N, C-alpha and C positions, 0 to 999 in steps of 0.2 A: 426224221434223221438227225443226227447231231451236226454240226457245223464238219467237225473234224471228219466224220465221214463221209460228207458230199464231198469236200477237198481232196480225201484220198480216192474217191471213185474217178474224180474228174481228171486226178491226176494220172492214176490207171490208165483211164482211154487213153489221154492226150499222149501216154509212155507207147501204147500199144499201136496206135491208129495216128498219130500224130494229129494235124488239125486238119485234115480233110477226110481221112478214111473212116473209118466203122472197125470198133473192136466185137469181138464175137463175146457171146455173154458167157461159153466157158472160160476161154481164154482169162476175161476178167476174173471170173471166179478162182484160176490157178491162180494168177498173180495174186489177191489178196488173199487167198488159201480159206475160203467160202464156198458153201454150198450152192450151185448155179441157180437152184430155186429163191436161195436169199438175194443174188443179183440181180436176178428177174423183177422183184418186187422194187430194190434198190432203184432200179432204170427206170421202172414205172413213176414211181417218185420223183428222181429227177426230170422226167418230163414232163412233171408237173407244173414243174417249177421251172421249165423252158431252159433248162441247163445241158439237156442232151436231147437229140434226136433218137428213138427208139422204135425200132421192127421188128417182132418178134420173128427169129430163126435169122435176123440179117445183122442183128448186133446193134452197138448203139453209136453217133456219131457226136461231135462238141457243136453244141449252140455257140454264138458268138462270146454269149454272156459266161457259157460255160468254159469258152477257148479262154475267154480273158481272166478267170478266177483261176483255171488250171497253168496258164503260164506265169502268173503272180506265185502262186506255190511253187514252179519249177525254181522261179528265180530266187526265193528263199530258201530253197533248198540248197541252189549250187553255192550261192554266196555263204551260208553256214558250212559248208563242206570244205571252202577253202579258208577260212577262219579255223575249223576245227582243226586241219592238216597246217597249216601254215604258222599261224599263233598259239594255239594250244599244241601244236606237235603231237597230236591222235595218230595212231596208225591210220595209215590210209584206206585200208582193208576195214576199216570198224566207222569211218566217217560217215558212210550212206547210211548206215542206221542209227546211228544218233542225230543224223540232221533229219533225219524222219519223224523223229518224237519230237524236235524243234521247232519244225516248219510252220505247224499249224498255231503256234504261240506268241512269235514272234511283230509287234505291229510293226505299220508302214511308217514309222518313225525309227525304230530300229532296225529295219532293212536297209532306209537310206542312210542311216549313221555306220552301218556295216562296210556298207559299199564304198564309202568314203574314207574309210578308215585302213581299208584293204587297199583302198587306190584303183577303185572301179576296175575290179579283175576280168578280163574276157571270157576266161573259159575257168572251169572246177578243176579239182585233183583229178579227174577222170575224164577230161578233153573235152567234154560236154559246154558252149556255149553257154554263155551267163548275156540272160536279153539287157538292155538299158532301162532305167527305169522311167514311168509315164510320166514324168514333171516336164512342165512346159520349159527347157532349159535347152542351151544350144550345145553346151559342154558340159562336164561333170561337177567344174569349177569356176562359175562362172566370175570373174574379176572383174575390181574396180581400174578402171584403166588410170586411173593417177594414183593411189595406194598401194594397188596390186594386191590386195585382202580379198577373199570372198567373200561372195555374196551370198547371203543364205539363200535356200532352194523358194523358188515362188511356188504359191497356192494353185497355180495354175495347171492341169493335166494337159499333155500332149495328146491329141484325139486322131492324128492321122497315124495310119500303120508307117514304121518303118523298119528297114533290113539293112544288114551288113552290106559293104558296097561287094563284096566279096560271094555275094548271091547272086548278083546280077550274071547272067551269060554276057558273053560276047555279044559285041554290037548291042547291048542293051543300054537304059540310059536309065538317070535320076538327078533329082537336087539335094543337095549337101542337106539334112535336115538337125542333123546331130553328131557331137565328136567327142567319143568318149574320151575323156585324160584331160588334164590339169591345164592352166594356164598356159605352160612350154609346148603343151604339147599343141595344143590350138594353133601357137604360135608358130610353132615348127612346119604344120600343115598350109597354116597361111601364108607362110614365105612359097611354099608353092604352088599354089593358087587354089589350094582346096580350104575355101572359104564358104561359111552359111549360105545358100540362098543358093550356089553356083551350080550348073547345072556341069554333068560329067557323065561319062559314057566305059566302057569296059572294053577294050581292044582285045586284050587275049589275057588269058588266067595259062601259068606255068601249073604242070602236073604237080604231084605231091608237097603240096601247100605251099610253092613256089611265089616269087612276085607275080604281082598283079600289074598288068601295064593298062593307065587307063589315058583316055585323052579329054583333057581339061584347059579351056582357054586357049586355044589354038595349038596347044602342047600336049605331047607325048611325055608319059612319066612310068617309070616302072616303080613300085611301092611293094615294101616288103609285104608278106601276106598277114602277119602278125598287128604290123600298123593299118593296115587295109581292113582288117575285121573293125576296126574301131571307127570306123567311119559310116555313118549310117545314111541313108537317103529314102526318098520317097520316089520308089521307083514307078517311071513313065513309059508309054508308048515310044516306040519311033527308034529310028537310026541312031547312029552318032551326032552328035550336036556340032 
């Protein structure tokens, strides 16, 4: 299978079943507009490459490696949608199809450059979340403490899975691992006690994407949802810190 075809299948399974569920062969065939027999052959090929778990009549689910590839493509796709809509001002009804054609061709360097140019958007034009990059950084723009200049991305990658604090349930907690934003954003959150490595728990989430109430450093804070979804944590078990 060509790499583009591999990525299309993985992304389709990701869209249908998410990261944990299974996608039926007939559903995949309908989405990709191909024959079910072709899907079966492709899934067998992907299973041999350890990218999917496939059981006849039960469907396919992503392995950890398959999920990693799918999430990378999905991130590129959504960044491209923001670029096409907000920078090139292409009709939003057309950006999805345009991004589908481009997502398989841009490099990791281009992906990171897009993200920085767009000021690390949290969501695509359709409202879907954009995951953070895998770079081993604490924020989007690591800054020199003296000059304030942006330090280039390091070569290392983040190995731990992180989630936005908005994905935590009430009384769940985590350790802040990444803040999406530039130096000003990091400083603003730092002033509130929300710094890298800090233990934080969610005490309440208002409905309809309302404020998220958190407990940090023995203090309760109400954070706007749009800000909270840019704070990423390593989720840990247990009650409030």
